[in-house]
TIMI-650339 format. One record per residue (C-alpha): x, y, z; residue number from 1; residue in three letters. Coordinates in Angstrom, 1 decimal. Last residue first. Layout:
REM residues N
<rec east="X" north="Y" up="Z" nr="NUM" rest="ALA"/>
...
END
This chain:
REM residues 291
<rec east="-20.0" north="-2.2" up="-22.8" nr="291" rest="LEU"/>
<rec east="-19.7" north="-6.0" up="-22.2" nr="290" rest="LEU"/>
<rec east="-20.0" north="-6.8" up="-25.9" nr="289" rest="VAL"/>
<rec east="-17.0" north="-4.6" up="-26.5" nr="288" rest="MET"/>
<rec east="-14.8" north="-7.2" up="-24.7" nr="287" rest="SER"/>
<rec east="-14.7" north="-9.2" up="-28.0" nr="286" rest="ILE"/>
<rec east="-12.5" north="-6.5" up="-29.5" nr="285" rest="VAL"/>
<rec east="-10.0" north="-6.5" up="-26.7" nr="284" rest="GLY"/>
<rec east="-9.9" north="-10.3" up="-26.8" nr="283" rest="ALA"/>
<rec east="-9.1" north="-10.0" up="-30.6" nr="282" rest="VAL"/>
<rec east="-6.2" north="-7.7" up="-29.8" nr="281" rest="MET"/>
<rec east="-4.9" north="-10.0" up="-27.1" nr="280" rest="ILE"/>
<rec east="-5.2" north="-12.8" up="-29.7" nr="279" rest="TRP"/>
<rec east="-2.9" north="-10.8" up="-32.1" nr="278" rest="LYS"/>
<rec east="-0.4" north="-10.2" up="-29.3" nr="277" rest="CYS"/>
<rec east="-0.4" north="-13.9" up="-28.6" nr="276" rest="LEU"/>
<rec east="0.5" north="-14.5" up="-32.2" nr="275" rest="PHE"/>
<rec east="3.6" north="-12.2" up="-31.8" nr="274" rest="SER"/>
<rec east="4.4" north="-14.0" up="-28.6" nr="273" rest="LEU"/>
<rec east="4.5" north="-17.3" up="-30.4" nr="272" rest="GLN"/>
<rec east="6.7" north="-15.9" up="-33.1" nr="271" rest="LEU"/>
<rec east="9.1" north="-14.6" up="-30.4" nr="270" rest="PHE"/>
<rec east="9.4" north="-18.1" up="-29.0" nr="269" rest="GLN"/>
<rec east="10.2" north="-19.5" up="-32.4" nr="268" rest="ALA"/>
<rec east="12.8" north="-16.8" up="-33.1" nr="267" rest="SER"/>
<rec east="14.5" north="-17.7" up="-29.8" nr="266" rest="THR"/>
<rec east="15.2" north="-15.8" up="-26.6" nr="265" rest="ASP"/>
<rec east="11.9" north="-15.7" up="-24.6" nr="264" rest="ALA"/>
<rec east="12.0" north="-15.9" up="-20.8" nr="263" rest="LYS"/>
<rec east="11.1" north="-12.3" up="-20.0" nr="262" rest="SER"/>
<rec east="8.6" north="-12.2" up="-22.9" nr="261" rest="LEU"/>
<rec east="6.6" north="-15.1" up="-21.4" nr="260" rest="LYS"/>
<rec east="5.9" north="-13.0" up="-18.3" nr="259" rest="ILE"/>
<rec east="5.0" north="-9.9" up="-20.4" nr="258" rest="LEU"/>
<rec east="2.7" north="-12.0" up="-22.6" nr="257" rest="LEU"/>
<rec east="1.0" north="-13.6" up="-19.6" nr="256" rest="TRP"/>
<rec east="0.2" north="-10.1" up="-18.2" nr="255" rest="ILE"/>
<rec east="-1.3" north="-9.2" up="-21.6" nr="254" rest="PHE"/>
<rec east="-3.4" north="-12.3" up="-21.7" nr="253" rest="LEU"/>
<rec east="-4.7" north="-11.6" up="-18.2" nr="252" rest="PRO"/>
<rec east="-5.6" north="-8.0" up="-19.3" nr="251" rest="ALA"/>
<rec east="-7.2" north="-8.8" up="-22.6" nr="250" rest="PRO"/>
<rec east="-10.5" north="-10.3" up="-21.5" nr="249" rest="PHE"/>
<rec east="-11.5" north="-8.4" up="-18.4" nr="248" rest="ILE"/>
<rec east="-9.9" north="-5.1" up="-19.3" nr="247" rest="LEU"/>
<rec east="-12.9" north="-3.9" up="-21.4" nr="246" rest="PHE"/>
<rec east="-15.1" north="-4.3" up="-18.3" nr="245" rest="TYR"/>
<rec east="-13.3" north="-1.2" up="-16.9" nr="244" rest="LEU"/>
<rec east="-15.5" north="0.6" up="-19.4" nr="243" rest="GLN"/>
<rec east="-18.3" north="0.8" up="-16.8" nr="242" rest="THR"/>
<rec east="-16.2" north="3.3" up="-14.8" nr="241" rest="ASN"/>
<rec east="-15.7" north="5.6" up="-17.7" nr="240" rest="LEU"/>
<rec east="-15.2" north="8.7" up="-15.4" nr="239" rest="GLN"/>
<rec east="-13.7" north="10.6" up="-18.3" nr="238" rest="ALA"/>
<rec east="-10.7" north="11.6" up="-16.1" nr="237" rest="GLN"/>
<rec east="-10.4" north="8.2" up="-14.4" nr="236" rest="ILE"/>
<rec east="-10.7" north="6.0" up="-17.5" nr="235" rest="LEU"/>
<rec east="-8.5" north="8.3" up="-19.6" nr="234" rest="ILE"/>
<rec east="-5.8" north="8.4" up="-16.9" nr="233" rest="ILE"/>
<rec east="-5.9" north="4.6" up="-16.5" nr="232" rest="SER"/>
<rec east="-5.5" north="4.1" up="-20.2" nr="231" rest="ILE"/>
<rec east="-2.5" north="6.5" up="-20.3" nr="230" rest="ILE"/>
<rec east="-0.8" north="4.8" up="-17.3" nr="229" rest="GLY"/>
<rec east="-1.3" north="1.2" up="-18.5" nr="228" rest="ILE"/>
<rec east="0.1" north="2.1" up="-22.0" nr="227" rest="PHE"/>
<rec east="3.1" north="3.9" up="-20.5" nr="226" rest="LEU"/>
<rec east="3.8" north="0.9" up="-18.3" nr="225" rest="LEU"/>
<rec east="3.6" north="-1.4" up="-21.4" nr="224" rest="SER"/>
<rec east="5.8" north="0.9" up="-23.4" nr="223" rest="ILE"/>
<rec east="8.4" north="0.7" up="-20.6" nr="222" rest="LEU"/>
<rec east="8.2" north="-3.1" up="-20.6" nr="221" rest="TYR"/>
<rec east="8.6" north="-3.1" up="-24.4" nr="220" rest="ILE"/>
<rec east="11.6" north="-0.9" up="-24.1" nr="219" rest="VAL"/>
<rec east="13.1" north="-3.3" up="-21.5" nr="218" rest="ASN"/>
<rec east="12.6" north="-6.1" up="-24.0" nr="217" rest="LYS"/>
<rec east="14.6" north="-4.1" up="-26.5" nr="216" rest="THR"/>
<rec east="17.4" north="-3.7" up="-24.0" nr="215" rest="LYS"/>
<rec east="17.7" north="-7.5" up="-23.6" nr="214" rest="ARG"/>
<rec east="17.4" north="-8.3" up="-27.3" nr="213" rest="ILE"/>
<rec east="20.2" north="-6.0" up="-28.5" nr="212" rest="GLY"/>
<rec east="20.3" north="-2.2" up="-28.7" nr="211" rest="TRP"/>
<rec east="21.0" north="-1.6" up="-32.4" nr="210" rest="ILE"/>
<rec east="20.0" north="-5.0" up="-33.9" nr="209" rest="ILE"/>
<rec east="17.0" north="-5.5" up="-31.5" nr="208" rest="PRO"/>
<rec east="15.8" north="-1.9" up="-32.2" nr="207" rest="LEU"/>
<rec east="15.8" north="-2.2" up="-36.0" nr="206" rest="THR"/>
<rec east="18.7" north="-0.9" up="-38.2" nr="205" rest="LYS"/>
<rec east="18.4" north="-3.1" up="-41.2" nr="204" rest="CYS"/>
<rec east="21.7" north="-4.0" up="-42.9" nr="203" rest="GLY"/>
<rec east="20.6" north="-7.1" up="-45.0" nr="202" rest="PHE"/>
<rec east="22.2" north="-9.7" up="-42.7" nr="201" rest="GLU"/>
<rec east="20.9" north="-8.0" up="-39.6" nr="200" rest="GLU"/>
<rec east="17.3" north="-8.1" up="-40.8" nr="199" rest="ASP"/>
<rec east="17.6" north="-11.8" up="-41.7" nr="198" rest="GLY"/>
<rec east="18.8" north="-12.8" up="-38.3" nr="197" rest="LYS"/>
<rec east="16.7" north="-10.3" up="-36.3" nr="196" rest="ILE"/>
<rec east="13.4" north="-11.4" up="-37.6" nr="195" rest="ASP"/>
<rec east="11.8" north="-12.6" up="-34.3" nr="194" rest="GLU"/>
<rec east="13.2" north="-9.6" up="-32.4" nr="193" rest="MET"/>
<rec east="11.7" north="-7.3" up="-35.1" nr="192" rest="ASP"/>
<rec east="8.4" north="-9.2" up="-34.7" nr="191" rest="LYS"/>
<rec east="8.5" north="-8.4" up="-30.9" nr="190" rest="ILE"/>
<rec east="8.9" north="-4.7" up="-31.8" nr="189" rest="ILE"/>
<rec east="5.9" north="-4.9" up="-34.1" nr="188" rest="GLU"/>
<rec east="3.8" north="-6.8" up="-31.5" nr="187" rest="ARG"/>
<rec east="4.5" north="-4.2" up="-28.8" nr="186" rest="VAL"/>
<rec east="3.6" north="-1.4" up="-31.1" nr="185" rest="LEU"/>
<rec east="0.4" north="-3.2" up="-32.2" nr="184" rest="SER"/>
<rec east="-0.6" north="-3.7" up="-28.6" nr="183" rest="ILE"/>
<rec east="0.0" north="0.0" up="-28.0" nr="182" rest="PHE"/>
<rec east="-1.9" north="1.3" up="-31.0" nr="181" rest="PHE"/>
<rec east="-4.9" north="-1.1" up="-30.7" nr="180" rest="ALA"/>
<rec east="-5.4" north="-0.1" up="-27.0" nr="179" rest="PHE"/>
<rec east="-5.1" north="3.5" up="-28.0" nr="178" rest="LEU"/>
<rec east="-7.8" north="3.0" up="-30.6" nr="177" rest="ALA"/>
<rec east="-9.9" north="1.1" up="-28.0" nr="176" rest="TYR"/>
<rec east="-9.8" north="4.1" up="-25.6" nr="175" rest="LEU"/>
<rec east="-10.4" north="6.6" up="-28.4" nr="174" rest="LEU"/>
<rec east="-13.6" north="4.6" up="-29.2" nr="173" rest="LEU"/>
<rec east="-14.6" north="4.8" up="-25.6" nr="172" rest="THR"/>
<rec east="-14.0" north="8.5" up="-25.5" nr="171" rest="GLN"/>
<rec east="-16.4" north="9.1" up="-28.4" nr="170" rest="LYS"/>
<rec east="-16.0" north="11.5" up="-31.3" nr="169" rest="ALA"/>
<rec east="-19.1" north="12.0" up="-33.5" nr="168" rest="THR"/>
<rec east="-18.5" north="13.1" up="-37.1" nr="167" rest="GLY"/>
<rec east="-20.1" north="10.0" up="-38.5" nr="166" rest="TYR"/>
<rec east="-17.4" north="9.2" up="-41.2" nr="165" rest="LEU"/>
<rec east="-14.4" north="10.8" up="-39.5" nr="164" rest="PHE"/>
<rec east="-15.4" north="9.1" up="-36.2" nr="163" rest="VAL"/>
<rec east="-15.7" north="5.8" up="-37.9" nr="162" rest="PRO"/>
<rec east="-11.9" north="5.9" up="-38.6" nr="161" rest="MET"/>
<rec east="-10.9" north="5.4" up="-34.9" nr="160" rest="TYR"/>
<rec east="-10.3" north="1.6" up="-35.1" nr="159" rest="VAL"/>
<rec east="-8.3" north="2.0" up="-38.4" nr="158" rest="SER"/>
<rec east="-6.4" north="4.9" up="-36.8" nr="157" rest="LEU"/>
<rec east="-5.1" north="2.6" up="-34.0" nr="156" rest="GLY"/>
<rec east="-3.6" north="0.3" up="-36.7" nr="155" rest="THR"/>
<rec east="-2.3" north="3.3" up="-38.7" nr="154" rest="LEU"/>
<rec east="-0.6" north="4.6" up="-35.5" nr="153" rest="VAL"/>
<rec east="0.9" north="1.2" up="-34.8" nr="152" rest="SER"/>
<rec east="2.2" north="0.8" up="-38.3" nr="151" rest="ILE"/>
<rec east="3.9" north="4.2" up="-38.1" nr="150" rest="LEU"/>
<rec east="5.3" north="3.6" up="-34.6" nr="149" rest="LEU"/>
<rec east="7.0" north="0.4" up="-35.7" nr="148" rest="ASN"/>
<rec east="8.5" north="2.0" up="-38.8" nr="147" rest="GLY"/>
<rec east="10.0" north="4.8" up="-36.7" nr="146" rest="ILE"/>
<rec east="11.2" north="2.4" up="-34.0" nr="145" rest="LEU"/>
<rec east="14.6" north="1.7" up="-35.5" nr="144" rest="ALA"/>
<rec east="14.7" north="2.1" up="-39.3" nr="143" rest="THR"/>
<rec east="14.4" north="-0.9" up="-41.6" nr="142" rest="ARG"/>
<rec east="10.6" north="-0.6" up="-41.8" nr="141" rest="LYS"/>
<rec east="11.0" north="3.0" up="-42.8" nr="140" rest="LEU"/>
<rec east="12.6" north="2.3" up="-46.2" nr="139" rest="GLU"/>
<rec east="10.7" north="0.6" up="-49.0" nr="138" rest="ASN"/>
<rec east="7.9" north="-1.1" up="-46.9" nr="137" rest="ALA"/>
<rec east="7.3" north="1.9" up="-44.7" nr="136" rest="TYR"/>
<rec east="7.5" north="4.4" up="-47.6" nr="135" rest="LEU"/>
<rec east="4.9" north="2.3" up="-49.5" nr="134" rest="TRP"/>
<rec east="2.7" north="2.1" up="-46.4" nr="133" rest="MET"/>
<rec east="3.0" north="5.8" up="-46.0" nr="132" rest="LEU"/>
<rec east="1.8" north="6.5" up="-49.5" nr="131" rest="ILE"/>
<rec east="-1.2" north="4.2" up="-49.3" nr="130" rest="THR"/>
<rec east="-2.0" north="5.7" up="-45.8" nr="129" rest="THR"/>
<rec east="-1.9" north="9.3" up="-47.1" nr="128" rest="ALA"/>
<rec east="-4.4" north="8.4" up="-49.9" nr="127" rest="VAL"/>
<rec east="-6.7" north="6.6" up="-47.3" nr="126" rest="ILE"/>
<rec east="-6.5" north="9.5" up="-44.8" nr="125" rest="ILE"/>
<rec east="-7.1" north="12.1" up="-47.5" nr="124" rest="ALA"/>
<rec east="-10.2" north="10.2" up="-48.8" nr="123" rest="PHE"/>
<rec east="-11.4" north="9.8" up="-45.2" nr="122" rest="ILE"/>
<rec east="-11.2" north="13.6" up="-44.6" nr="121" rest="LYS"/>
<rec east="-12.5" north="14.5" up="-48.0" nr="120" rest="TRP"/>
<rec east="-15.8" north="12.7" up="-47.7" nr="119" rest="GLY"/>
<rec east="-16.9" north="9.0" up="-47.9" nr="118" rest="LEU"/>
<rec east="-17.7" north="8.8" up="-51.7" nr="117" rest="PHE"/>
<rec east="-14.1" north="9.7" up="-52.7" nr="116" rest="ILE"/>
<rec east="-13.0" north="6.8" up="-50.4" nr="115" rest="ALA"/>
<rec east="-14.2" north="4.3" up="-53.1" nr="114" rest="LEU"/>
<rec east="-11.7" north="5.7" up="-55.6" nr="113" rest="PHE"/>
<rec east="-8.8" north="5.7" up="-53.1" nr="112" rest="CYS"/>
<rec east="-9.5" north="2.1" up="-52.1" nr="111" rest="ALA"/>
<rec east="-9.9" north="1.0" up="-55.7" nr="110" rest="LEU"/>
<rec east="-6.5" north="2.5" up="-56.6" nr="109" rest="THR"/>
<rec east="-4.8" north="1.0" up="-53.6" nr="108" rest="ASN"/>
<rec east="-6.2" north="-2.5" up="-54.4" nr="107" rest="LEU"/>
<rec east="-5.3" north="-2.2" up="-58.1" nr="106" rest="ILE"/>
<rec east="-1.7" north="-1.0" up="-57.5" nr="105" rest="PHE"/>
<rec east="-0.9" north="-3.7" up="-55.0" nr="104" rest="HIS"/>
<rec east="-2.4" north="-6.3" up="-57.3" nr="103" rest="SER"/>
<rec east="-0.2" north="-5.0" up="-60.2" nr="102" rest="VAL"/>
<rec east="2.9" north="-5.1" up="-58.0" nr="101" rest="LEU"/>
<rec east="2.2" north="-8.7" up="-56.8" nr="100" rest="ALA"/>
<rec east="1.4" north="-9.9" up="-60.3" nr="99" rest="VAL"/>
<rec east="4.7" north="-8.3" up="-61.5" nr="98" rest="ARG"/>
<rec east="6.6" north="-10.2" up="-58.8" nr="97" rest="ARG"/>
<rec east="5.1" north="-13.5" up="-60.1" nr="96" rest="HIS"/>
<rec east="3.1" north="-15.5" up="-57.6" nr="95" rest="LEU"/>
<rec east="4.0" north="-19.1" up="-56.6" nr="94" rest="VAL"/>
<rec east="7.7" north="-18.7" up="-56.0" nr="93" rest="LYS"/>
<rec east="8.7" north="-15.2" up="-56.9" nr="92" rest="GLY"/>
<rec east="6.3" north="-13.8" up="-54.3" nr="91" rest="ILE"/>
<rec east="5.0" north="-16.6" up="-52.1" nr="90" rest="VAL"/>
<rec east="7.4" north="-16.5" up="-49.2" nr="89" rest="VAL"/>
<rec east="5.9" north="-18.1" up="-46.0" nr="88" rest="ARG"/>
<rec east="8.1" north="-21.2" up="-46.0" nr="87" rest="LYS"/>
<rec east="11.3" north="-19.2" up="-46.1" nr="86" rest="PRO"/>
<rec east="10.4" north="-17.1" up="-43.0" nr="85" rest="LYS"/>
<rec east="13.6" north="-15.4" up="-41.6" nr="84" rest="ASN"/>
<rec east="16.1" north="-16.2" up="-44.4" nr="83" rest="ILE"/>
<rec east="13.9" north="-16.2" up="-47.4" nr="82" rest="LEU"/>
<rec east="12.0" north="-13.4" up="-45.7" nr="81" rest="ASP"/>
<rec east="15.0" north="-11.1" up="-45.9" nr="80" rest="ILE"/>
<rec east="15.3" north="-11.7" up="-49.7" nr="79" rest="LYS"/>
<rec east="11.6" north="-11.2" up="-50.3" nr="78" rest="VAL"/>
<rec east="11.2" north="-8.1" up="-48.1" nr="77" rest="ASP"/>
<rec east="10.4" north="-5.5" up="-50.8" nr="76" rest="TYR"/>
<rec east="7.5" north="-7.5" up="-52.2" nr="75" rest="TYR"/>
<rec east="6.5" north="-8.7" up="-48.8" nr="74" rest="ASP"/>
<rec east="5.8" north="-5.1" up="-47.7" nr="73" rest="ASN"/>
<rec east="4.2" north="-4.3" up="-51.0" nr="72" rest="ILE"/>
<rec east="1.7" north="-7.1" up="-50.6" nr="71" rest="ILE"/>
<rec east="1.0" north="-6.5" up="-46.9" nr="70" rest="TYR"/>
<rec east="0.3" north="-2.9" up="-47.6" nr="69" rest="GLY"/>
<rec east="-2.0" north="-3.7" up="-50.5" nr="68" rest="ALA"/>
<rec east="-4.0" north="-5.9" up="-48.2" nr="67" rest="ALA"/>
<rec east="-4.2" north="-3.1" up="-45.6" nr="66" rest="ALA"/>
<rec east="-5.3" north="-0.6" up="-48.2" nr="65" rest="VAL"/>
<rec east="-8.0" north="-3.0" up="-49.5" nr="64" rest="PHE"/>
<rec east="-9.2" north="-3.8" up="-45.9" nr="63" rest="VAL"/>
<rec east="-9.5" north="-0.1" up="-45.0" nr="62" rest="THR"/>
<rec east="-11.3" north="0.8" up="-48.2" nr="61" rest="CYS"/>
<rec east="-13.7" north="-2.2" up="-47.8" nr="60" rest="VAL"/>
<rec east="-14.5" north="-1.2" up="-44.2" nr="59" rest="VAL"/>
<rec east="-15.2" north="2.4" up="-45.2" nr="58" rest="LEU"/>
<rec east="-17.3" north="1.2" up="-48.1" nr="57" rest="LEU"/>
<rec east="-19.4" north="-0.8" up="-45.7" nr="56" rest="PHE"/>
<rec east="-19.7" north="2.2" up="-43.4" nr="55" rest="PHE"/>
<rec east="-21.1" north="4.2" up="-46.3" nr="54" rest="LYS"/>
<rec east="-23.4" north="1.4" up="-47.3" nr="53" rest="TRP"/>
<rec east="-25.2" north="1.3" up="-44.0" nr="52" rest="ASP"/>
<rec east="-27.7" north="-1.3" up="-45.2" nr="51" rest="THR"/>
<rec east="-26.2" north="-4.2" up="-43.2" nr="50" rest="SER"/>
<rec east="-26.0" north="-2.2" up="-40.0" nr="49" rest="ILE"/>
<rec east="-29.6" north="-0.9" up="-40.2" nr="48" rest="GLU"/>
<rec east="-30.9" north="-4.3" up="-41.1" nr="47" rest="TYR"/>
<rec east="-29.1" north="-6.0" up="-38.3" nr="46" rest="PHE"/>
<rec east="-30.8" north="-3.6" up="-35.9" nr="45" rest="SER"/>
<rec east="-28.8" north="-0.8" up="-34.2" nr="44" rest="PRO"/>
<rec east="-28.9" north="-0.7" up="-30.4" nr="43" rest="THR"/>
<rec east="-25.4" north="-1.7" up="-29.1" nr="42" rest="GLY"/>
<rec east="-24.4" north="1.8" up="-28.4" nr="41" rest="ASN"/>
<rec east="-24.5" north="2.5" up="-32.2" nr="40" rest="GLY"/>
<rec east="-21.0" north="4.1" up="-32.4" nr="39" rest="ILE"/>
<rec east="-19.6" north="1.9" up="-29.6" nr="38" rest="ILE"/>
<rec east="-21.3" north="-1.5" up="-29.8" nr="37" rest="PHE"/>
<rec east="-22.5" north="-1.7" up="-33.4" nr="36" rest="TYR"/>
<rec east="-19.9" north="0.4" up="-35.4" nr="35" rest="ARG"/>
<rec east="-17.0" north="-0.6" up="-33.2" nr="34" rest="CYS"/>
<rec east="-17.9" north="-4.3" up="-33.7" nr="33" rest="MET"/>
<rec east="-18.1" north="-3.6" up="-37.4" nr="32" rest="TYR"/>
<rec east="-14.6" north="-2.1" up="-37.4" nr="31" rest="GLN"/>
<rec east="-13.2" north="-5.0" up="-35.4" nr="30" rest="THR"/>
<rec east="-14.7" north="-7.6" up="-37.7" nr="29" rest="PHE"/>
<rec east="-13.3" north="-5.9" up="-40.7" nr="28" rest="ALA"/>
<rec east="-9.8" north="-5.9" up="-39.2" nr="27" rest="LEU"/>
<rec east="-10.1" north="-9.5" up="-37.9" nr="26" rest="ILE"/>
<rec east="-11.1" north="-10.6" up="-41.4" nr="25" rest="ILE"/>
<rec east="-8.1" north="-8.7" up="-42.8" nr="24" rest="LEU"/>
<rec east="-5.8" north="-10.3" up="-40.3" nr="23" rest="ASN"/>
<rec east="-7.1" north="-13.8" up="-41.3" nr="22" rest="LEU"/>
<rec east="-6.6" north="-12.9" up="-45.0" nr="21" rest="SER"/>
<rec east="-2.9" north="-12.1" up="-44.5" nr="20" rest="ARG"/>
<rec east="-2.6" north="-10.5" up="-48.0" nr="19" rest="THR"/>
<rec east="0.2" north="-12.9" up="-49.1" nr="18" rest="LEU"/>
<rec east="-1.5" north="-16.0" up="-47.7" nr="17" rest="LYS"/>
<rec east="-4.8" north="-15.1" up="-49.5" nr="16" rest="LEU"/>
<rec east="-2.7" north="-14.5" up="-52.7" nr="15" rest="PHE"/>
<rec east="-0.9" north="-17.9" up="-52.3" nr="14" rest="ALA"/>
<rec east="-4.2" north="-19.7" up="-51.8" nr="13" rest="PHE"/>
<rec east="-5.5" north="-18.1" up="-55.0" nr="12" rest="LEU"/>
<rec east="-2.3" north="-18.8" up="-56.9" nr="11" rest="SER"/>
<rec east="-2.4" north="-22.5" up="-55.8" nr="10" rest="LYS"/>
<rec east="-6.0" north="-22.8" up="-56.9" nr="9" rest="LYS"/>
<rec east="-5.3" north="-21.1" up="-60.2" nr="8" rest="ILE"/>
<rec east="-2.4" north="-23.4" up="-60.9" nr="7" rest="HIS"/>
<rec east="-4.4" north="-26.5" up="-60.0" nr="6" rest="ILE"/>
<rec east="-7.1" north="-25.3" up="-62.4" nr="5" rest="LYS"/>
<rec east="-4.6" north="-24.7" up="-65.1" nr="4" rest="ASN"/>
<rec east="-3.1" north="-28.3" up="-64.7" nr="3" rest="VAL"/>
<rec east="-6.5" north="-30.0" up="-65.1" nr="2" rest="PRO"/>
<rec east="-7.7" north="-32.0" up="-62.1" nr="1" rest="MET"/>
END
């Protein structure tokens, strides 16, 4: 195989790794599941979904902004990642730093341009998200809880975005947005525990560094109780009895997560818990078929 083809292939795989392609697929899948089972009540035809170009643009905008966010995050975290995750670093190894910056700029620009066709609310959200993601990568990520909350809010917002497109608020969609927010928050804090070595060396002020692993675990347990309480209140007040089905898939995994968390104390174990959070999110999305 010619050298240039090998280089292109390596660069492509590196770019997919850099932009967390699996996460982007899950994001797009989640939004389409919301479109079909919640916004459309499970009734739209395949033709109707596939020809809804505005929703397609919304998904593309969301994916582009998320991909750009991953790129700029890794761009600023190269030195830290060389300690925490040396095998996952691609910027400066396979992809030039300038390529990463240009890719980040192009993806954000395309997302903002496409958002113009979706109304001023979505355009404002997309523009604000691009700015917030840069602030997160440059500064907020290294600040206790603030960065975690920002990413979690944006994760929940990605689920709730169809409301701004169709103008119809639904309790069920809010329920899933809150679910995404809380699971994302738990995952972000777990990732901080996983990355404590490199973060501490470069002066980051994350929860595990300030309070220690034990107290940080207690914060996660407190967040979990808050999550259960808020979800329960929404279900009771809105009388969403049938929506209890949404707990069937993620609930056992979430309980298992909390049990495993109590015993975890190494980066490898926290990495496993981070992946488990991702599967809890997927389980929650799959539960939409029961609505």
